[in-house]
Structure formats: C-alpha cells, structure tokens
DSSP file (Angstrom, degrees, kcal/mol; ACC not computed):
  #  RESIDUE AA STRUCTURE BP1 BP2  ACC     N-H-->O    O-->H-N    N-H-->O    O-->H-N    TCO  KAPPA ALPHA  PHI   PSI    X-CA   Y-CA   Z-CA
    1    1 A M              0   0    0      0, 0.0     2,-0.5     0, 0.0    60,-0.3   0.000 360.0 360.0 360.0 131.2   40.6   62.3 -144.9
    2    2 A A        -     0   0    0     58,-0.1     2,-0.2    56,-0.1    58,-0.1  -0.793 360.0-135.5 -89.4 129.4   41.9   64.7 -147.5
    3    3 A F        -     0   0    0     -2,-0.5     2,-0.3    42,-0.1    -1,-0.0  -0.499  13.4-151.6 -88.7 155.7   45.6   65.4 -146.8
    4    4 A Q    >>  -     0   0    0     -2,-0.2     4,-1.5     1,-0.1     3,-0.7  -0.757  32.2-106.3-117.7 164.5   47.2   68.8 -146.9
    5    5 A Q  H 3> S+     0   0    0     -2,-0.3     4,-2.6     1,-0.2     5,-0.2   0.851 120.1  61.2 -58.2 -34.1   50.7   69.9 -147.7
    6    6 A S  H 3> S+     0   0    0      1,-0.2     4,-2.4     2,-0.2    -1,-0.2   0.846 100.1  54.8 -65.1 -31.4   51.2   70.6 -144.0
    7    7 A D  H <> S+     0   0    0     -3,-0.7     4,-2.2     2,-0.2    -1,-0.2   0.928 109.5  46.4 -64.4 -44.6   50.5   66.9 -143.3
    8    8 A L  H  X S+     0   0    0     -4,-1.5     4,-2.6     1,-0.2    -2,-0.2   0.912 112.3  51.1 -63.1 -42.4   53.3   65.9 -145.7
    9    9 A D  H  X S+     0   0    0     -4,-2.6     4,-2.4     2,-0.2    -2,-0.2   0.898 109.9  49.5 -62.2 -41.6   55.6   68.5 -144.2
   10   10 A R  H  X S+     0   0    0     -4,-2.4     4,-2.1     2,-0.2    -1,-0.2   0.899 112.2  47.4 -64.8 -41.0   54.9   67.2 -140.7
   11   11 A L  H  X S+     0   0    0     -4,-2.2     4,-2.5     2,-0.2    -2,-0.2   0.916 111.7  50.4 -67.2 -42.8   55.6   63.6 -141.7
   12   12 A D  H  X S+     0   0    0     -4,-2.6     4,-2.5     1,-0.2    -2,-0.2   0.915 110.5  50.4 -60.7 -42.4   58.8   64.6 -143.5
   13   13 A A  H  X S+     0   0    0     -4,-2.4     4,-1.9     2,-0.2     6,-0.3   0.894 110.3  49.7 -64.1 -39.9   60.0   66.5 -140.4
   14   14 A A  H  X>S+     0   0    0     -4,-2.1     5,-1.5     2,-0.2     4,-1.0   0.919 111.1  49.2 -64.8 -42.8   59.2   63.5 -138.2
   15   15 A I  H ><5S+     0   0    0     -4,-2.5     3,-0.6     1,-0.2    -2,-0.2   0.930 112.1  48.7 -60.5 -45.7   61.2   61.2 -140.5
   16   16 A S  H 3<5S+     0   0    0     -4,-2.5    -1,-0.2     1,-0.2    -2,-0.2   0.831 116.0  42.3 -64.0 -33.6   64.1   63.5 -140.6
   17   17 A S  H 3<5S-     0   0    0     -4,-1.9    -1,-0.2    -5,-0.2    -2,-0.2   0.502 111.0-114.3 -95.9  -3.9   64.2   63.9 -136.8
   18   18 A G  T <<5 +     0   0    0     -4,-1.0     2,-0.3    -3,-0.6    -3,-0.2   0.588  66.6 142.6  82.8   9.7   63.6   60.2 -135.9
   19   19 A V      < -     0   0    0     -5,-1.5    -1,-0.3    -6,-0.3    -2,-0.1  -0.670  37.6-160.2 -84.1 137.7   60.3   60.9 -134.3
   20   20 A R        +     0   0    0     -2,-0.3    12,-3.5    -3,-0.1     2,-0.4   0.410  65.4  72.0-101.8   2.9   57.7   58.1 -134.9
   21   21 A S  E     -A   31   0A   0     10,-0.3     2,-0.4    -7,-0.1    10,-0.2  -0.934  56.2-172.9-121.2 146.6   54.5   59.9 -134.2
   22   22 A V  E     -A   30   0A   0      8,-2.7     8,-2.8    -2,-0.4     2,-0.6  -0.997  16.0-150.6-135.9 136.4   52.8   62.7 -136.2
   23   23 A T  E     -A   29   0A   0     -2,-0.4     6,-0.2     6,-0.2     5,-0.1  -0.950  25.9-148.1-105.9 119.6   49.8   64.9 -135.4
   24   24 A F    >   -     0   0    0      4,-3.0     3,-2.5    -2,-0.6   -17,-0.0  -0.278  29.8 -94.1 -85.5 171.4   48.1   65.8 -138.7
   25   25 A A  T 3  S+     0   0    0      1,-0.3    -1,-0.1     2,-0.1   -22,-0.0   0.772 123.6  56.7 -58.4 -29.8   46.2   69.0 -139.5
   26   26 A D  T 3  S-     0   0    0      2,-0.1    -1,-0.3     1,-0.1     3,-0.1   0.433 121.2-105.7 -84.2   3.3   42.8   67.5 -138.5
   27   27 A G  S <  S+     0   0    0     -3,-2.5     2,-0.3     1,-0.3    -2,-0.1   0.320  75.0 139.4  93.7  -8.3   44.2   66.7 -135.0
   28   28 A R        -     0   0    0     -5,-0.1    -4,-3.0     1,-0.0     2,-0.5  -0.547  40.0-151.4 -74.1 131.0   44.5   63.0 -135.6
   29   29 A R  E     -A   23   0A   0     -2,-0.3     2,-0.4    -6,-0.2    -6,-0.2  -0.894  12.3-172.9-107.3 131.8   47.8   61.5 -134.1
   30   30 A T  E     -A   22   0A   0     -8,-2.8    -8,-2.7    -2,-0.5     2,-0.5  -0.986  10.3-158.0-125.9 132.8   49.4   58.5 -135.6
   31   31 A E  E     -A   21   0A   0     -2,-0.4   -10,-0.3   -10,-0.2     2,-0.3  -0.950  15.3-150.1-109.6 127.1   52.3   56.5 -134.2
   32   32 A Y        -     0   0    0    -12,-3.5     3,-0.1    -2,-0.5    35,-0.1  -0.658  13.0-139.9 -97.2 149.6   54.3   54.5 -136.7
   33   33 A Q  S    S-     0   0    0     -2,-0.3     2,-0.3    33,-0.2    -1,-0.1   0.837  79.4 -12.4 -74.8 -35.2   56.2   51.3 -135.9
   34   34 A N  S  > S-     0   0    0    -14,-0.1     4,-1.5     1,-0.1     3,-0.3  -0.949  73.6 -91.2-159.1 173.4   59.2   52.1 -138.1
   35   35 A V  H  > S+     0   0    0     -2,-0.3     4,-2.8     1,-0.2     5,-0.2   0.852 118.0  62.3 -65.0 -35.4   60.6   54.3 -140.8
   36   36 A A  H  > S+     0   0    0      1,-0.2     4,-2.1     2,-0.2    -1,-0.2   0.908 104.3  48.3 -57.6 -42.0   59.4   52.0 -143.5
   37   37 A D  H  > S+     0   0    0     -3,-0.3     4,-2.2     1,-0.2    -1,-0.2   0.878 111.3  50.6 -63.7 -38.7   55.8   52.5 -142.4
   38   38 A M  H  X S+     0   0    0     -4,-1.5     4,-2.5     2,-0.2    -2,-0.2   0.890 108.9  51.0 -68.0 -39.5   56.4   56.3 -142.4
   39   39 A L  H  X S+     0   0    0     -4,-2.8     4,-2.3     2,-0.2    -2,-0.2   0.896 110.0  49.7 -65.4 -39.8   57.8   56.2 -145.9
   40   40 A R  H  X S+     0   0    0     -4,-2.1     4,-2.1    -5,-0.2    -2,-0.2   0.925 112.0  48.2 -63.0 -43.5   54.8   54.3 -147.2
   41   41 A A  H  X S+     0   0    0     -4,-2.2     4,-2.6     1,-0.2     5,-0.2   0.903 109.9  53.0 -63.5 -40.5   52.5   56.8 -145.6
   42   42 A R  H  X S+     0   0    0     -4,-2.5     4,-2.8     1,-0.2    -1,-0.2   0.913 108.5  49.6 -60.7 -43.4   54.5   59.7 -147.0
   43   43 A D  H  X S+     0   0    0     -4,-2.3     4,-2.2     2,-0.2    -1,-0.2   0.893 111.7  48.8 -64.0 -38.9   54.2   58.2 -150.5
   44   44 A M  H  X S+     0   0    0     -4,-2.1     4,-2.1     2,-0.2    -2,-0.2   0.919 113.3  46.5 -65.1 -44.0   50.4   57.8 -150.1
   45   45 A I  H  X S+     0   0    0     -4,-2.6     4,-2.7     2,-0.2     5,-0.2   0.930 111.9  50.6 -64.7 -45.7   50.0   61.4 -148.8
   46   46 A R  H  X S+     0   0    0     -4,-2.8     4,-2.7     1,-0.2    -1,-0.2   0.910 110.0  51.2 -58.5 -42.6   52.2   62.7 -151.7
   47   47 A G  H  X S+     0   0    0     -4,-2.2     4,-2.3     2,-0.2    -1,-0.2   0.899 109.8  49.6 -62.1 -41.2   50.0   60.7 -154.2
   48   48 A E  H  X S+     0   0    0     -4,-2.1     4,-2.2     2,-0.2    -2,-0.2   0.934 112.7  46.6 -63.3 -46.4   46.9   62.2 -152.7
   49   49 A I  H  X S+     0   0    0     -4,-2.7     4,-2.2     1,-0.2    -2,-0.2   0.908 113.2  49.1 -63.1 -42.3   48.2   65.8 -152.9
   50   50 A D  H  X S+     0   0    0     -4,-2.7     4,-2.1    -5,-0.2    -1,-0.2   0.887 109.8  51.9 -63.4 -39.7   49.5   65.2 -156.5
   51   51 A A  H  X S+     0   0    0     -4,-2.3     4,-2.0     2,-0.2     6,-0.4   0.911 110.5  47.8 -64.5 -41.7   46.1   63.8 -157.5
   52   52 A V  H  X S+     0   0    0     -4,-2.2     4,-2.6     1,-0.2     5,-0.3   0.915 112.4  49.7 -64.1 -42.4   44.3   66.8 -156.1
   53   53 A A  H  < S+     0   0    0     -4,-2.2    -1,-0.2     1,-0.2    -2,-0.2   0.851 113.7  45.0 -66.2 -34.0   46.7   69.2 -157.8
   54   54 A S  H  < S+     0   0    0     -4,-2.1    -1,-0.2    -5,-0.1    -2,-0.2   0.808 125.5  29.5 -82.9 -28.4   46.4   67.5 -161.2
   55   55 A T  H  < S-     0   0    0     -4,-2.0    -2,-0.2     2,-0.3    -3,-0.2   0.635  97.3-128.9-103.8 -17.1   42.6   67.2 -161.2
   56   56 A G  S  < S+     0   0    0     -4,-2.6     2,-0.3    -5,-0.3    -3,-0.1   0.550  79.4  79.7  79.5   6.5   41.7   70.2 -159.1
   57   57 A R  S    S-     0   0    0     -6,-0.4    -2,-0.3    -5,-0.3     2,-0.2  -0.963  79.6-106.8-142.6 161.9   39.5   68.1 -156.8
   58   58 A R        -     0   0    0     -2,-0.3     2,-0.3    -3,-0.1    -9,-0.1  -0.582  23.5-159.0 -88.2 147.3   39.9   65.8 -153.8
   59   59 A R        -     0   0    0     -2,-0.2     2,-0.4   -11,-0.2    -7,-0.1  -0.901  29.4-103.8-117.8 155.9   39.5   62.1 -153.9
   60   60 A R        -     0   0    0     -2,-0.3     2,-0.4   -58,-0.1   -58,-0.1  -0.631  36.3-172.5 -82.5 132.6   38.8   59.9 -150.9
   61   61 A L        -     0   0    0     -2,-0.4     2,-0.5   -60,-0.3   -17,-0.0  -0.992  10.0-154.5-128.0 128.1   41.8   57.9 -149.6
   62   62 A T        -     0   0    0     -2,-0.4     2,-0.5     2,-0.0    -2,-0.0  -0.880   9.4-156.1-103.0 130.4   41.5   55.4 -146.9
   63   63 A I        -     0   0    0     -2,-0.5     2,-0.5   -19,-0.0    -2,-0.0  -0.910   8.1-142.4-109.9 129.9   44.6   54.7 -144.8
   64   64 A M        -     0   0    0     -2,-0.5     2,-0.4     1,-0.0    -2,-0.0  -0.777  21.1-128.3 -89.2 128.6   45.0   51.4 -143.0
   65   65 A Q        -     0   0    0     -2,-0.5     2,-0.4   -33,-0.0   -33,-0.0  -0.638  22.3-152.0 -80.9 132.0   46.7   51.8 -139.7
   66   66 A V        -     0   0    0     -2,-0.4   -33,-0.2     2,-0.1     2,-0.1  -0.862  51.0  -2.9-105.9 134.1   49.7   49.5 -139.2
   67   67 A G  S    S-     0   0    0     -2,-0.4     2,-0.3   -35,-0.1   -36,-0.0  -0.263  87.4 -60.4  88.2-173.1   50.8   48.2 -135.9
   68   68 A R              0   0    0      1,-0.1    -2,-0.1    -2,-0.1   -37,-0.0  -0.731 360.0 360.0-109.8 158.8   49.7   48.9 -132.3
   69   69 A R              0   0    0     -2,-0.3    -1,-0.1   -39,-0.0   -37,-0.0   0.376 360.0 360.0 -97.7 360.0   49.4   52.0 -130.3
C-alpha cells in the first residue's frame, strides 16, 4: 500500500487524541496495541512519503501488523 499525507495526518490525530485505531485512505482499519506501535507506524509512513517526494515515484512498503484485533 502506498501511503498518502492524509494517512499520516490521521495517525498523528489518533496519537494526539489517545485513540488507538485508524482508518486509512484505502479504507483499511488498523487498531494498535499501544502508542509505541503507533509511533513506529508513523515513522514508517513518514519514510514512505519522504521517499516518494525525493524520488518522484512510489516504492512498495510492507507493514507487519502487530498485536491482535
């Protein structure tokens, strides 16, 4: 999945408000176990967005889901 700025914004808003679930632009909903998992996901998404911005093209990023639903 290629991430968008709106995905990063949604995750940041969830972190700020204490909510542990996020619905991303593609409709996929992820519930995180804790803030540390959310911060790791945020860093990965930010890296993906930065990589796209610097190269002008998307790269494929696989995210491992942590925890149970």
